[in-house]
C-alpha positions as CSV (number, residue, x, y, z in Angstrom):
1,X,-50.3,177.2,-70.7
2,X,-51.2,173.6,-71.0
3,X,-53.8,173.2,-73.7
4,X,-55.6,170.9,-76.1
5,X,-54.3,171.7,-79.5
6,X,-56.5,169.4,-81.5
7,X,-58.9,166.5,-81.3
8,X,-58.8,163.6,-83.7
9,X,-61.3,160.8,-84.4
10,X,-61.9,158.1,-86.9
11,X,-64.5,155.4,-87.4
12,X,-63.2,151.8,-87.7
13,X,-62.2,151.1,-91.2
14,X,-60.7,148.3,-93.2
15,X,-57.5,149.2,-95.2
16,X,-54.9,147.5,-97.3
17,X,-51.3,148.6,-96.8
18,X,-47.8,147.1,-97.5
19,X,-46.7,144.6,-95.0
20,X,-43.1,143.9,-93.9
21,X,-42.5,140.9,-96.2
22,X,-43.2,142.7,-99.5
23,X,-46.9,141.9,-99.8
24,X,-50.1,143.6,-98.8
25,X,-52.0,143.3,-95.6
26,X,-55.7,143.9,-95.1
27,X,-56.5,145.0,-91.6
28,X,-59.2,146.8,-89.6
29,X,-58.3,149.8,-87.5
30,X,-59.3,153.2,-86.0
31,X,-55.7,154.5,-86.1
32,X,-56.1,156.8,-89.1
33,X,-57.3,159.8,-87.1
34,X,-58.4,163.1,-88.5
35,X,-58.7,166.4,-86.7
36,X,-62.2,167.8,-86.1
37,X,-62.9,171.5,-85.7
38,X,-66.2,171.3,-83.7
39,X,-66.7,170.4,-80.1
40,X,-66.6,166.6,-79.3
41,X,-68.7,164.8,-76.8
42,X,-66.6,162.7,-74.4
43,X,-68.4,159.8,-72.8
44,X,-66.9,157.4,-70.2
45,X,-65.7,155.1,-73.0
46,X,-65.6,156.9,-76.3
47,X,-65.5,160.1,-78.3
48,X,-68.3,161.0,-80.7
49,X,-67.3,159.8,-84.2
50,X,-64.4,157.6,-83.0
51,X,-64.0,153.9,-82.8
52,X,-61.5,151.1,-82.0
53,X,-61.2,147.8,-83.8
54,X,-59.5,145.9,-81.0
55,X,-61.6,146.4,-78.0
56,X,-59.5,143.9,-75.9
57,X,-56.4,146.1,-76.1
58,X,-57.8,149.5,-76.8
59,X,-60.7,151.5,-75.5
60,X,-62.7,151.0,-72.4
61,X,-63.1,153.2,-69.4
62,X,-59.4,153.2,-68.4
63,X,-58.3,154.0,-72.0
64,X,-61.0,156.3,-73.1
65,X,-58.7,159.0,-74.6
66,X,-55.4,158.5,-76.2
67,X,-53.1,161.5,-75.7
68,X,-49.8,162.6,-77.4
69,X,-47.6,165.7,-77.0
70,X,-47.2,167.9,-80.1
71,X,-43.7,168.6,-78.9
72,X,-42.6,165.1,-79.9
73,X,-43.4,165.4,-83.5
74,X,-40.2,167.3,-84.6
75,X,-38.2,164.5,-83.1
76,X,-40.1,161.8,-85.0
77,X,-39.9,163.7,-88.3
78,X,-36.1,163.7,-88.1
79,X,-35.8,160.2,-86.6
80,X,-38.1,158.5,-89.1
81,X,-37.5,160.8,-92.1
82,X,-41.3,160.9,-92.5
83,X,-43.6,164.0,-92.9
84,X,-45.9,163.3,-89.9
85,X,-47.4,166.6,-90.9
86,X,-50.7,166.4,-89.1
87,X,-51.8,165.9,-85.5
88,X,-53.1,162.4,-85.0
89,X,-50.3,160.8,-86.9
90,X,-49.6,158.6,-83.9
91,X,-53.2,157.7,-83.6
92,X,-54.0,160.0,-80.7
93,X,-57.3,161.5,-79.9
94,X,-55.8,164.5,-78.1
95,X,-52.7,166.4,-79.3
96,X,-51.5,168.5,-76.4
97,X,-49.2,171.4,-75.7
98,X,-47.2,171.7,-72.4
99,X,-47.8,168.2,-71.0
100,X,-45.0,165.7,-70.9
101,X,-44.4,162.2,-69.8
102,X,-41.6,163.4,-67.4
103,X,-44.1,165.6,-65.5
104,X,-47.7,164.2,-65.6
105,X,-48.6,161.5,-63.2
106,X,-50.9,158.5,-62.7
107,X,-54.1,159.9,-61.1
108,X,-53.6,163.5,-62.3
109,X,-57.1,164.9,-62.6
110,X,-57.9,167.8,-64.9
111,X,-60.8,170.0,-65.8
112,X,-60.9,170.3,-69.6
113,X,-63.9,172.0,-71.3
114,X,-67.0,170.5,-69.7
115,X,-65.2,167.4,-68.7
116,X,-63.1,166.1,-65.8
117,X,-60.5,163.6,-66.9
118,X,-57.8,161.5,-65.1
119,X,-54.6,159.9,-66.2
120,X,-54.8,156.1,-66.0
121,X,-51.6,154.6,-67.6
122,X,-49.0,155.1,-70.3
123,X,-49.8,154.2,-73.8
124,X,-48.3,150.9,-75.1
125,X,-48.1,151.3,-78.9
126,X,-48.9,148.1,-80.9
127,X,-48.0,146.8,-84.3
128,X,-50.7,148.9,-86.0
129,X,-48.6,152.1,-85.4
130,X,-45.6,150.3,-87.0
131,X,-47.7,149.1,-90.0
132,X,-49.3,152.5,-90.5
133,X,-45.9,154.1,-91.1
134,X,-44.2,151.0,-92.4
135,X,-41.5,151.2,-89.7
136,X,-41.1,147.6,-88.3
137,X,-39.6,148.6,-85.0
138,X,-41.6,151.8,-84.4
139,X,-43.5,150.5,-81.3
140,X,-40.2,149.4,-79.8
141,X,-38.6,152.8,-80.6
142,X,-41.5,154.5,-78.8
143,X,-41.2,152.2,-75.8
144,X,-37.4,152.7,-75.6
145,X,-37.4,156.5,-75.8
146,X,-40.4,157.0,-73.5
147,X,-42.3,159.3,-75.9
148,X,-45.3,157.1,-75.4
149,X,-48.2,159.4,-74.6
150,X,-50.8,158.2,-72.1
151,X,-54.5,157.6,-71.6
152,X,-57.2,159.5,-69.8
153,X,-60.3,158.1,-68.2
154,X,-63.3,160.3,-68.2
155,X,-64.7,161.1,-64.8
156,X,-67.3,163.7,-65.9
157,X,-68.7,163.5,-69.4
158,X,-69.1,166.6,-71.5
159,X,-67.9,168.5,-74.6
160,X,-64.3,169.5,-75.3
161,X,-63.0,171.8,-78.0
162,X,-59.6,172.4,-79.4
163,X,-58.0,175.3,-77.6
164,X,-59.4,174.2,-74.2
165,X,-57.0,174.6,-71.3
166,X,-56.0,171.7,-69.0
167,X,-56.6,172.8,-65.4
168,X,-55.0,170.5,-62.8
169,X,-57.4,169.7,-60.0
170,X,-55.5,167.0,-58.2
171,X,-52.1,165.2,-58.2
172,X,-52.3,162.4,-55.7
173,X,-49.3,160.4,-56.8
174,X,-46.5,162.7,-57.8
175,X,-44.0,159.8,-57.4
176,X,-45.5,158.0,-60.4
177,X,-44.9,160.1,-63.5
178,X,-45.7,158.5,-66.8
179,X,-41.9,158.2,-67.3
180,X,-41.5,156.4,-64.0
181,X,-44.3,154.0,-64.8
182,X,-42.8,153.2,-68.2
183,X,-39.4,152.6,-66.6
184,X,-40.9,150.0,-64.2
185,X,-43.0,148.3,-66.8
186,X,-40.5,148.1,-69.6
187,X,-36.9,148.6,-68.3
188,X,-36.5,148.1,-64.6
189,X,-38.3,144.7,-64.8
190,X,-36.3,143.2,-61.9
191,X,-37.3,145.9,-59.5
192,X,-40.1,144.0,-57.9
193,X,-40.5,146.3,-54.9
194,X,-41.2,149.2,-57.3
195,X,-43.5,147.1,-59.4
196,X,-45.5,146.2,-56.3
197,X,-45.6,149.8,-55.2
198,X,-46.9,150.9,-58.6
199,X,-49.4,148.1,-58.8
200,X,-50.8,149.3,-55.4
201,X,-51.7,152.7,-56.9
202,X,-55.5,152.5,-57.1
203,X,-55.8,155.0,-60.0
204,X,-53.5,153.0,-62.2
205,X,-55.5,151.1,-64.9
206,X,-56.7,147.7,-64.0
207,X,-54.7,146.0,-66.8
208,X,-51.4,147.5,-65.6
209,X,-52.2,146.6,-62.0
210,X,-52.8,143.0,-63.0
211,X,-49.7,142.8,-65.2
212,X,-47.4,144.1,-62.4
213,X,-49.0,141.9,-59.8
214,X,-48.5,138.8,-62.0
215,X,-44.8,139.8,-62.5
216,X,-44.3,140.0,-58.8
217,X,-46.1,136.7,-58.1
218,X,-44.2,134.8,-60.8
219,X,-40.9,136.0,-59.4
220,X,-41.9,134.8,-55.9
221,X,-42.7,131.3,-57.3
222,X,-39.1,131.1,-58.7
223,X,-37.5,131.8,-55.4
C-alpha cells in the first residue's frame, strides 16, 4: 500500500548554527520540521502551521507540499553517519511509504484524505539542507543519487491525516518519472530534444518549464 506515514510542519524561525568556515551563521528557515499527530488542512499554497522563509524558491502553488520517501532514510543514515532519526529530517512535509522517484511521474494525480494532489516537479535541495546537517555537499549528493523527493500541488483543498492512503486517479505522462525529469535537468544537459519535450509537459511546474525552455533557446543562439 502507498500511504502517508507522517506529516511535518514548522513555522519560520531564526536559528544560529555552525557554518562551513568555523564560525556561526544566523539564518531564517522553515526546514526544521516536526511531525504532527492531528489532521492538517491543505490549502492551495500551504499547510496549517507551516511556513517557508524563501518564498522565491520555496512554496507557491506548484510547490505546495514537499515529499520524501521514508525508504531513503536508511541509506542516508549510513552515507552521512548521522542519526536522521525522525521523519522530516530532510525538511519534507509528507513522509511516504511505497512511492519512489523511479515510479511516480509528473502529473500523477492522487486522492489523499479529503484532498486531490498532483505531482509538479522534483525537489531541488538548497544550501539550507546542507547547513542544517553541516554536510557541505549534501545538496549535490542528493542531486547526484536521485533521492530528491518531489512536490505536490493541491488541486482540491481539504484535511489529510497520517495513515491516509494515496489513491492514484490519473497518470497522464508515464514517460516522465521524477527520475527521468532529474536526469534531463541535472545530468543529460546536452539532450535538448528531451529538454524541449519535458518543457512541453503542461503539468510540469512553471519554473521548470521556463528553465528548460531557456536552456534550449540559449543553445540555439550558440549554433
